[in-house]
Backbone as numpy.savetxt, mean C-alpha at the origin, in Angstrom:
# Nx Ny Nz CAx CAy CAz Cx Cy Cz
-24.81 19.24 0.37 -24.06 18.51 1.41 -24.58 17.09 1.59
-25.94 16.97 1.56 -26.53 15.63 1.70 -26.10 14.74 0.53
-26.12 15.32 -0.68 -25.70 14.56 -1.86 -24.24 14.12 -1.73
-23.40 15.00 -1.18 -21.98 14.68 -1.01 -21.82 13.44 -0.14
-22.51 13.41 0.99 -22.37 12.27 1.90 -22.99 11.00 1.32
-24.06 11.15 0.55 -24.67 9.98 -0.07 -23.72 9.32 -1.06
-22.99 10.15 -1.81 -22.09 9.63 -2.84 -20.74 9.23 -2.25
-20.23 10.03 -1.32 -18.84 9.89 -0.87 -18.67 9.14 0.45
-19.75 8.76 1.11 -19.61 8.14 2.43 -18.80 6.85 2.37
-19.17 5.93 1.49 -18.45 4.66 1.41 -17.00 4.84 0.94
-16.76 5.64 -0.11 -15.37 5.90 -0.49 -14.55 6.53 0.64
-15.18 7.42 1.40 -14.47 8.07 2.51 -14.15 7.06 3.61
-15.10 6.19 3.92 -14.84 5.14 4.93 -13.75 4.20 4.45
-13.76 3.88 3.15 -12.71 3.02 2.60 -11.34 3.68 2.76
-11.26 4.98 2.51 -10.00 5.71 2.66 -9.55 5.74 4.11
-10.48 5.88 5.03 -10.13 5.86 6.46 -9.57 4.50 6.86
-10.19 3.44 6.34 -9.69 2.09 6.64 -8.29 1.90 6.05
-8.10 2.36 4.82 -6.79 2.29 4.19 -5.74 3.06 4.99
-6.12 4.22 5.48 -5.20 5.04 6.27 -4.73 4.30 7.51
-5.66 3.63 8.18 -5.34 2.98 9.45 -4.17 2.02 9.37
-4.13 1.16 8.35 -3.08 0.16 8.25 -1.88 0.67 7.45
-2.14 1.47 6.40 -1.04 1.88 5.52 -0.12 2.91 6.17
-0.65 3.80 6.99 0.21 4.77 7.67 1.20 4.05 8.58
0.73 2.99 9.25 1.62 2.20 10.11 2.67 1.46 9.29
2.22 0.76 8.24 3.16 0.00 7.41 4.16 0.92 6.72
3.71 2.12 6.38 4.58 3.08 5.72 5.79 3.45 6.57
5.60 3.57 7.88 6.73 3.87 8.77 7.77 2.75 8.72
7.31 1.51 8.69 8.24 0.36 8.58 8.98 0.38 7.23
8.23 0.62 6.17 8.81 0.59 4.83 9.89 1.65 4.68
9.64 2.84 5.21 10.62 3.92 5.11 11.84 3.60 5.96
11.63 3.06 7.15 12.76 2.66 7.98 13.62 1.59 7.30
12.97 0.67 6.62 13.67 -0.42 5.95 14.34 0.03 4.65
14.00 1.25 4.21 14.52 1.80 2.95 14.16 0.92 1.76
12.91 0.45 1.78 12.37 -0.32 0.65 11.07 0.36 0.21
11.21 1.63 -0.18 10.05 2.48 -0.41 9.11 1.90 -1.47
9.67 1.28 -2.48 8.85 0.84 -3.60 8.40 -0.62 -3.49
8.56 -1.21 -2.30 8.11 -2.59 -2.14 6.60 -2.68 -2.30
5.90 -1.62 -1.91 4.45 -1.60 -2.07 4.07 -1.66 -3.54
4.74 -0.86 -4.37 4.47 -0.89 -5.81 4.78 -2.27 -6.40
5.89 -2.86 -5.95 6.28 -4.16 -6.48 5.27 -5.24 -6.10
4.88 -5.29 -4.83 3.91 -6.29 -4.39 2.54 -6.04 -5.04
2.18 -4.76 -5.19 0.92 -4.45 -5.86 0.94 -4.92 -7.30
2.08 -4.71 -7.97 2.19 -5.12 -9.37 2.16 -6.64 -9.50
2.76 -7.34 -8.53 2.70 -8.80 -8.54 1.25 -9.27 -8.35
0.53 -8.60 -7.45 -0.88 -8.94 -7.24 -1.69 -8.71 -8.51
-1.41 -7.61 -9.20 -2.12 -7.31 -10.46 -1.76 -8.34 -11.53
-0.50 -8.78 -11.55 -0.10 -9.84 -12.48 -0.92 -11.10 -12.22
-1.03 -11.48 -10.95 -1.83 -12.65 -10.61 -3.29 -12.49 -11.02
-3.84 -11.28 -10.77 -5.23 -11.02 -11.16 -5.39 -11.07 -12.68
-4.37 -10.61 -13.40 -4.41 -10.65 -14.88 -4.44 -12.08 -15.39
-3.63 -12.94 -14.77 -3.62 -14.36 -15.16 -4.97 -14.99 -14.85
-5.54 -14.64 -13.70 -6.87 -15.15 -13.35 -7.91 -14.71 -14.38
-7.79 -13.45 -14.83 -8.73 -12.92 -15.83 -8.64 -13.70 -17.13
-7.41 -13.97 -17.59 -7.21 -14.72 -18.83 -7.72 -16.15 -18.68
-7.63 -16.71 -17.47 -8.10 -18.07 -17.22 -9.63 -18.14 -17.10
-10.28 -16.96 -17.11 -11.74 -16.95 -17.08 -12.36 -16.65 -15.73
-11.53 -16.27 -14.75 -12.06 -15.94 -13.44 -12.27 -14.42 -13.34
-13.43 -14.02 -12.83 -13.71 -12.60 -12.66 -12.78 -11.98 -11.64
-12.55 -10.67 -11.79 -11.65 -9.97 -10.89 -12.19 -9.92 -9.46
-13.51 -10.02 -9.32 -14.12 -9.99 -7.99 -14.42 -11.38 -7.44
-14.01 -12.42 -8.17 -14.30 -13.78 -7.73 -13.27 -14.25 -6.70
-13.67 -15.25 -5.91 -12.75 -15.80 -4.92 -11.52 -16.44 -5.57
-11.67 -17.25 -6.64 -10.47 -17.80 -7.29 -9.53 -16.71 -7.80
-10.10 -15.64 -8.36 -9.27 -14.54 -8.84 -8.48 -13.90 -7.72
-9.14 -13.70 -6.58 -8.47 -13.10 -5.42 -7.37 -14.02 -4.89
-7.67 -15.31 -4.81 -6.69 -16.27 -4.27 -5.47 -16.39 -5.18
-5.69 -16.34 -6.50 -4.56 -16.39 -7.42 -3.68 -15.15 -7.24
-4.30 -13.98 -7.14 -3.55 -12.74 -6.92 -2.79 -12.80 -5.61
-3.45 -13.30 -4.55 -2.80 -13.41 -3.25 -1.64 -14.40 -3.30
-1.83 -15.52 -4.02 -0.76 -16.51 -4.14 0.48 -15.91 -4.79
0.30 -15.13 -5.85 1.43 -14.47 -6.50 2.11 -13.50 -5.53
1.32 -12.79 -4.75 1.88 -11.83 -3.80 2.71 -12.53 -2.74
2.26 -13.69 -2.28 3.02 -14.44 -1.28 4.34 -14.95 -1.85
4.34 -15.31 -3.14 5.61 -15.68 -3.80 6.55 -14.48 -3.79
6.02 -13.30 -4.08 6.83 -12.09 -4.03 7.36 -11.82 -2.63
6.52 -12.05 -1.62 6.96 -11.87 -0.23 8.12 -12.80 0.09
8.02 -14.04 -0.38 9.11 -15.00 -0.16 10.39 -14.56 -0.85
10.25 -14.02 -2.06 11.43 -13.56 -2.80 12.12 -12.41 -2.07
11.35 -11.45 -1.57 11.95 -10.31 -0.87 12.57 -10.74 0.45
11.97 -11.73 1.10 12.54 -12.23 2.36 13.86 -12.96 2.10
13.92 -13.75 1.03 15.11 -14.54 0.74 16.28 -13.68 0.24
15.98 -12.48 -0.26 17.05 -11.60 -0.74 17.54 -10.65 0.35
17.14 -10.89 1.58 17.67 -10.13 2.73 18.90 -10.87 3.24
20.05 -10.22 3.23 21.29 -10.83 3.68 21.91 -10.01 4.80
22.74 -10.68 5.59 23.42 -9.99 6.69 24.32 -8.88 6.15
25.02 -9.18 5.07 25.83 -8.18 4.38 25.24 -8.02 2.98
24.49 -6.95 2.79 23.72 -6.75 1.58 24.62 -6.22 0.45
25.07 -7.13 -0.43 25.93 -6.74 -1.55 25.15 -5.90 -2.56
23.95 -6.37 -2.91 23.07 -5.65 -3.82 21.96 -5.01 -3.00
21.74 -3.70 -3.11 20.65 -3.06 -2.36 19.31 -3.72 -2.65
18.53 -3.95 -1.61 17.25 -4.64 -1.82 16.31 -3.81 -2.69
16.46 -2.50 -2.66 15.63 -1.65 -3.50 15.85 -1.94 -4.98
17.08 -2.32 -5.34 17.36 -2.69 -6.74 16.60 -3.95 -7.12
16.59 -4.92 -6.21 15.86 -6.17 -6.46 14.36 -5.89 -6.58
13.86 -5.01 -5.71 12.44 -4.64 -5.74 12.09 -3.98 -7.08
12.97 -3.10 -7.56 12.74 -2.45 -8.84 12.72 -3.43 -9.99
13.62 -4.40 -9.96 13.66 -5.43 -11.01 12.37 -6.25 -11.01
11.93 -6.65 -9.81 10.69 -7.44 -9.69 9.51 -6.63 -10.22
9.49 -5.34 -9.91 8.38 -4.49 -10.36 8.32 -4.43 -11.88
9.46 -4.15 -12.51 9.44 -3.95 -13.97 9.19 -5.26 -14.70
9.74 -6.38 -14.19 9.48 -7.67 -14.83 8.01 -8.05 -14.68
7.44 -7.82 -13.50 6.01 -8.11 -13.29 5.14 -7.27 -14.21
5.52 -5.99 -14.39 4.76 -5.11 -15.28 4.81 -5.62 -16.72
6.01 -6.03 -17.16 6.15 -6.54 -18.52 5.35 -7.83 -18.72
5.43 -8.72 -17.72 4.66 -9.97 -17.81 3.16 -9.70 -17.85
2.71 -8.70 -17.07 1.29 -8.35 -17.08 0.85 -7.91 -18.48
1.69 -7.09 -19.14 1.36 -6.63 -20.49 1.26 -7.80 -21.46
2.17 -8.78 -21.31 2.14 -9.96 -22.18 0.88 -10.78 -21.92
0.59 -11.01 -20.64 -0.59 -11.82 -20.28 -1.87 -11.16 -20.79
-1.98 -9.84 -20.58 -3.21 -9.14 -20.96 -3.37 -8.97 -22.47
-2.30 -9.24 -23.22 -2.43 -9.21 -24.68 -3.35 -10.33 -25.18
-3.61 -11.32 -24.31 -4.51 -12.43 -24.66 -5.94 -12.16 -24.21
-6.19 -10.96 -23.67 -7.52 -10.64 -23.17 -8.06 -9.38 -23.85
-9.32 -9.43 -24.23 -9.94 -8.25 -24.83 -10.15 -7.12 -23.84
-10.08 -7.43 -22.53 -10.27 -6.42 -21.50 -8.94 -5.89 -20.96
-7.86 -6.15 -21.69 -6.53 -5.85 -21.18 -6.32 -4.40 -20.79
-6.62 -3.46 -21.69 -6.35 -2.05 -21.42 -7.20 -1.53 -20.26
-8.43 -1.96 -20.19 -9.30 -1.52 -19.09 -8.79 -2.06 -17.76
-8.29 -3.30 -17.78 -7.74 -3.88 -16.55 -6.50 -3.12 -16.10
-5.66 -2.70 -17.05 -4.47 -1.93 -16.71 -4.87 -0.60 -16.06
-5.83 0.09 -16.68 -6.29 1.36 -16.11 -6.87 1.16 -14.71
-7.68 0.11 -14.56 -8.30 -0.17 -13.26 -7.24 -0.47 -12.20
-6.20 -1.19 -12.58 -5.17 -1.55 -11.61 -4.39 -0.33 -11.14
-4.27 0.69 -11.99 -3.50 1.88 -11.63 -4.32 2.86 -10.79
-5.53 3.18 -11.23 -6.30 4.24 -10.56 -7.43 3.69 -9.70
-7.79 2.40 -9.87 -8.86 1.83 -9.07 -10.19 2.48 -9.38
-11.15 2.22 -8.53 -12.46 2.88 -8.64 -13.09 2.93 -7.26
-12.43 3.67 -6.38 -12.86 3.72 -4.99 -14.26 4.32 -4.86
-14.67 5.10 -5.87 -15.99 5.73 -5.82 -17.11 4.69 -5.79
-16.87 3.52 -6.36 -17.91 2.49 -6.45 -17.80 1.42 -5.36
-16.96 1.66 -4.35 -16.79 0.67 -3.30 -18.10 0.49 -2.52
-18.37 -0.74 -2.13 -19.61 -1.04 -1.40 -19.32 -1.16 0.10
-20.38 -1.11 0.89 -20.24 -1.29 2.33 -19.66 -2.65 2.68
-20.06 -3.68 1.93 -19.54 -5.03 2.18 -18.04 -5.09 1.94
-17.57 -4.42 0.89 -16.13 -4.40 0.59 -15.35 -3.65 1.66
-15.91 -2.55 2.14 -15.25 -1.79 3.21 -15.14 -2.64 4.47
-16.22 -3.34 4.81 -16.20 -4.19 6.00 -15.20 -5.33 5.85
-15.15 -5.92 4.66 -14.19 -7.01 4.41 -12.76 -6.51 4.58
-12.47 -5.33 4.02 -11.13 -4.75 4.18 -10.84 -4.50 5.66
-11.82 -3.97 6.37 -11.63 -3.66 7.78 -11.28 -4.91 8.58
-11.98 -6.01 8.33 -11.72 -7.25 9.05 -10.31 -7.76 8.75
-9.93 -7.75 7.47 -8.59 -8.22 7.09 -7.52 -7.37 7.76
-7.71 -6.06 7.77 -6.70 -5.16 8.32 -6.61 -5.24 9.83
-7.74 -5.51 10.48 -7.71 -5.71 11.93 -6.89 -6.95 12.28
-7.07 -8.02 11.51 -6.31 -9.24 11.74 -4.82 -8.99 11.53
-4.48 -8.30 10.43 -3.07 -7.98 10.15 -2.52 -7.07 11.25
-3.30 -6.08 11.65 -2.86 -5.17 12.71 -2.61 -5.90 14.02
-3.47 -6.87 14.33 -3.29 -7.65 15.56 -2.00 -8.46 15.51
-1.72 -9.07 14.35 -0.47 -9.83 14.19 0.75 -8.92 14.36
0.68 -7.74 13.80 1.81 -6.82 13.91 1.98 -6.30 15.34
0.88 -6.18 16.05 0.99 -5.77 17.46 1.63 -6.89 18.29
1.21 -8.12 18.05 1.76 -9.26 18.80 3.26 -9.40 18.55
3.67 -9.22 17.29 5.07 -9.41 16.91 5.79 -8.07 16.70
5.34 -7.04 17.39 5.88 -5.70 17.17 7.37 -5.60 17.49
7.85 -6.35 18.47 9.25 -6.22 18.86 10.20 -6.70 17.77
10.05 -7.93 17.23 10.96 -8.32 16.14 10.78 -7.49 14.88
9.54 -7.14 14.54 9.31 -6.30 13.36 10.01 -4.95 13.51
9.87 -4.33 14.68 10.46 -3.01 14.91 11.98 -3.09 14.92
12.52 -4.13 15.54 13.98 -4.26 15.60 14.57 -4.46 14.21
13.93 -5.31 13.40 14.45 -5.57 12.05 14.33 -4.33 11.17
13.24 -3.58 11.34 13.08 -2.36 10.55 14.10 -1.30 10.95
14.33 -1.14 12.26 15.20 -0.09 12.75 16.68 -0.45 12.66
17.01 -1.73 12.95 18.42 -2.12 12.99 18.59 -3.59 12.60
18.56 -3.88 11.28 18.67 -5.28 10.85 19.97 -5.95 11.27
21.07 -5.20 11.31 22.35 -5.78 11.70 22.30 -6.25 13.16
21.67 -5.45 14.01 21.52 -5.85 15.41 20.63 -7.08 15.52
19.58 -7.15 14.70 18.69 -8.31 14.70 19.46 -9.57 14.33
20.35 -9.48 13.33 21.19 -10.62 12.95 22.10 -11.01 14.11
22.71 -10.01 14.76 23.64 -10.30 15.87 22.93 -10.96 17.03
21.67 -10.62 17.26 20.90 -11.21 18.35 20.36 -12.60 18.01
20.64 -13.07 16.80 20.24 -14.43 16.42 18.83 -14.58 15.92
18.16 -13.46 15.61 16.80 -13.55 15.08 16.81 -14.18 13.69
15.77 -14.93 13.40 15.59 -15.48 12.06 15.03 -14.35 11.18
15.92 -13.49 10.70 15.50 -12.28 10.01 14.69 -12.60 8.76
15.12 -13.61 8.01 14.39 -13.95 6.79 12.98 -14.47 7.11
12.87 -15.25 8.17 11.56 -15.76 8.58 10.62 -14.63 8.97
11.15 -13.70 9.79 10.33 -12.56 10.20 10.02 -11.66 9.01
10.99 -11.52 8.11 10.75 -10.72 6.91 9.63 -11.33 6.06
9.63 -12.66 5.95 8.56 -13.29 5.17 7.20 -13.01 5.79
7.11 -13.13 7.11 5.83 -12.85 7.78 5.42 -11.40 7.56
6.40 -10.49 7.65 6.10 -9.08 7.44 5.58 -8.84 6.02
6.32 -9.35 5.03 5.93 -9.11 3.64 4.67 -9.89 3.25
4.45 -11.04 3.87 3.24 -11.80 3.59 2.00 -11.05 4.07
2.06 -10.52 5.30 0.93 -9.73 5.81 0.79 -8.43 5.02
1.93 -7.85 4.65 1.92 -6.65 3.82 1.26 -6.95 2.48
1.61 -8.10 1.90 1.03 -8.50 0.63 -0.47 -8.74 0.72
-0.92 -9.29 1.84 -2.36 -9.48 2.06 -3.09 -8.15 2.04
-2.50 -7.17 2.70 -3.07 -5.82 2.72 -3.11 -5.23 1.31
-1.99 -5.33 0.60 -1.89 -4.74 -0.73 -2.86 -5.40 -1.70
-2.96 -6.72 -1.66 -3.87 -7.44 -2.57 -5.31 -6.99 -2.37
-5.68 -6.77 -1.12 -7.04 -6.33 -0.80 -7.25 -4.88 -1.20
-6.21 -4.05 -1.02 -6.34 -2.61 -1.27 -6.37 -2.28 -2.75
-5.48 -2.90 -3.51 -5.31 -2.55 -4.93 -6.59 -2.81 -5.72
-7.29 -3.86 -5.35 -8.52 -4.21 -6.07 -9.52 -3.06 -6.02
-9.51 -2.30 -4.94 -10.47 -1.22 -4.75 -9.88 0.14 -5.09
-8.67 0.41 -4.58 -8.11 1.76 -4.66 -7.13 1.95 -5.81
-6.55 0.89 -6.34 -5.55 1.03 -7.40 -4.16 1.26 -6.85
-3.17 1.06 -7.71 -1.77 1.14 -7.29 -1.39 2.53 -6.82
-1.80 3.57 -7.55 -1.40 4.93 -7.21 -1.87 5.34 -5.82
-3.15 5.10 -5.54 -3.71 5.54 -4.27 -3.15 4.73 -3.11
-2.97 3.44 -3.30 -2.42 2.60 -2.24 -1.00 3.04 -1.89
-0.19 3.31 -2.91 1.18 3.78 -2.66 1.16 5.12 -1.92
0.25 6.00 -2.29 0.16 7.31 -1.63 -0.22 7.16 -0.16
-1.19 6.31 0.14 -1.57 6.08 1.54 -0.42 5.49 2.34
0.38 4.67 1.69 1.49 4.02 2.39 2.60 5.01 2.73
2.97 5.84 1.77 4.20 6.62 1.90 3.97 8.06 2.35
3.00 8.78 1.75 2.92 10.22 1.97 2.56 10.59 3.40
1.52 10.01 4.03 1.27 10.36 5.43 2.44 10.03 6.35
3.12 8.91 6.09 4.27 8.54 6.91 5.41 9.52 6.74
5.68 9.95 5.51 6.74 10.93 5.26 6.40 12.27 5.93
5.16 12.70 5.80 4.73 13.94 6.45 4.96 13.87 7.96
4.57 12.75 8.55 4.74 12.59 10.00 6.20 12.58 10.40
7.05 11.97 9.58 8.48 11.91 9.89 9.14 13.28 9.78
8.62 14.13 8.92 9.12 15.50 8.81 8.79 16.28 10.08
7.62 15.99 10.66 7.12 16.80 11.78 7.63 16.36 13.14
7.97 15.08 13.31 8.37 14.60 14.64 9.29 13.40 14.54
10.08 13.20 15.61 10.97 12.04 15.69 10.40 10.92 16.55
9.33 11.20 17.27 8.74 10.22 18.18 7.87 9.23 17.40
8.09 7.94 17.62 7.42 6.91 16.84 5.91 6.95 17.01
5.43 7.04 18.27 3.98 7.05 18.49 3.35 8.29 17.90
4.03 9.42 18.02 3.51 10.67 17.45 3.47 10.58 15.93
4.47 9.92 15.34 4.47 9.73 13.89 3.26 8.93 13.43
2.95 7.88 14.17 1.82 7.04 13.80 0.51 7.83 13.89
0.33 8.56 14.98 -0.89 9.35 15.17 -1.00 10.43 14.10
0.11 11.13 13.84 0.10 12.17 12.81 -0.16 11.57 11.43
0.40 10.39 11.17 0.15 9.72 9.89 -1.33 9.44 9.70
-1.98 8.98 10.76 -3.43 8.74 10.69 -4.20 10.04 10.44
-3.84 11.08 11.17 -4.54 12.37 11.03 -4.36 12.93 9.63
-3.12 12.92 9.13 -2.84 13.46 7.80 -3.54 12.62 6.73
-3.54 11.30 6.91 -4.24 10.44 5.95 -5.73 10.74 5.90
-6.33 10.98 7.05 -7.77 11.29 7.08 -8.06 12.67 6.50
-7.22 13.65 6.84 -7.41 14.99 6.29 -7.28 14.97 4.76
-6.24 14.28 4.28 -6.05 14.18 2.83 -7.22 13.49 2.15
-7.77 12.46 2.80 -8.92 11.75 2.24 -10.13 12.66 2.12
-10.42 13.39 3.19 -11.59 14.28 3.19 -11.42 15.38 2.14
-10.27 16.03 2.13 -10.03 17.11 1.16 -10.06 16.58 -0.26
-9.48 15.40 -0.48 -9.49 14.80 -1.81 -10.91 14.51 -2.29
-11.75 14.01 -1.38 -13.14 13.74 -1.73 -13.88 15.04 -2.07
-13.61 16.08 -1.30 -14.26 17.38 -1.56 -13.86 17.92 -2.93
-12.56 17.85 -3.23 -12.07 18.31 -4.54 -12.69 17.49 -5.66
-12.72 16.18 -5.49 -13.28 15.29 -6.50 -14.75 15.61 -6.74
-15.50 15.78 -5.67 -16.94 16.05 -5.79 -17.19 17.44 -6.36
-16.47 18.42 -5.83 -16.72 19.80 -6.23 -16.33 20.10 -7.66
-15.26 19.49 -8.15 -14.77 19.77 -9.50 -15.08 18.64 -10.47
-15.80 17.62 -10.00 -16.18 16.47 -10.83 -14.95 15.81 -11.45
-13.98 15.47 -10.58 -12.74 14.85 -11.01 -12.68 13.40 -10.53
-11.83 12.55 -11.14 -11.67 11.18 -10.66 -11.25 11.17 -9.20
-11.88 10.31 -8.41 -11.69 10.36 -6.96 -10.29 9.96 -6.52
-9.80 8.80 -6.97 -8.48 8.34 -6.55 -7.38 9.32 -6.89
-7.25 9.73 -8.15 -6.22 10.71 -8.50 -6.35 12.02 -7.73
-7.58 12.44 -7.43 -7.77 13.68 -6.66 -7.17 13.55 -5.26
-7.40 12.41 -4.62 -6.85 12.19 -3.28 -5.33 12.16 -3.34
-4.77 11.49 -4.36 -3.31 11.43 -4.52 -2.73 12.83 -4.64
-3.34 13.67 -5.49 -2.82 15.03 -5.70 -2.95 15.87 -4.43
-4.02 15.71 -3.69 -4.16 16.44 -2.42 -3.08 16.02 -1.44
-2.78 14.73 -1.39 -1.67 14.25 -0.54 -0.35 14.92 -0.95
-0.13 15.04 -2.25 1.08 15.70 -2.73 1.15 17.14 -2.28
0.03 17.86 -2.35 -0.01 19.26 -1.89 0.24 19.34 -0.39
-0.36 18.44 0.38 -0.15 18.44 1.83 1.33 18.21 2.17
1.96 17.27 1.48 3.37 17.00 1.72 4.22 18.22 1.39
3.94 18.84 0.25 4.70 20.02 -0.13 4.52 21.14 0.90
3.29 21.34 1.36 3.01 22.38 2.34 3.72 22.13 3.66
3.68 20.89 4.14 4.33 20.53 5.41 5.84 20.69 5.28
6.40 20.24 4.16 7.85 20.34 3.95 8.30 21.80 3.91
7.55 22.65 3.18 7.91 24.06 3.09 7.78 24.76 4.43
6.73 24.41 5.17 6.54 25.01 6.51 7.68 24.62 7.44
8.08 23.36 7.35 9.17 22.87 8.20 10.50 23.55 7.86
10.76 23.68 6.55 12.00 24.33 6.11 12.00 25.79 6.52
10.88 26.48 6.36 10.79 27.89 6.74 10.97 28.08 8.24
10.45 27.13 9.02 10.56 27.22 10.48 11.97 27.01 10.99
12.83 26.37 10.19 14.20 26.12 10.62 15.16 27.25 10.26
14.69 28.23 9.49 15.57 29.35 9.11 15.76 30.31 10.27
């Protein structure tokens, strides 16, 4: 048990920090019906990091991080500008196109680097097991700032997520608010992907929120349940990873999948 906490304490704290912000953002993303925006923004961040790598900047360097963040902000602007009052093309289609083009560009860019394949693997699964206390604290500070901004502007964010047509009718600058939402979202994703990888970040964003939405219709209860489920999944995933000597990130993702399946089956059985 002592060995478990010595090895898994920092990864577990990192997962708890990820849960705190991603469970909240996940509720917005599902309401907006842009489920894969996280994958798209994460892929754009990885594309930026890949370009930084080819230019000679380390993945953990400040220039590398700023380049990745800059690309993510461009993506945030693109998603904000493609929000229309009458949406002819579903935004999810645009998000999918951005994701696949960014992935293809990343493959082209990394063909110029000897570390290309390792960078691709790292971007997908991360290496949360090696996270340091300093990295966890840095993530925590960034997420607290983002959380504070979302609390201050919770009314326009919530209105646009729940009823964009009403937001347009009330005269809100929907594209402006969307840019702020996606920009802060991109800041979170850029910081998360570097440590946890695309798969784990997407799981933290969507699965606890979906589980909570299955269990209750109340917004505050959904947020609390999302946090609880995210923490339970993190702990169980760490235990599975440690006990069976499996990769940590994928183990947590698979445990989240089992939790979702269990909650869904229980809910369906309870309605019969």
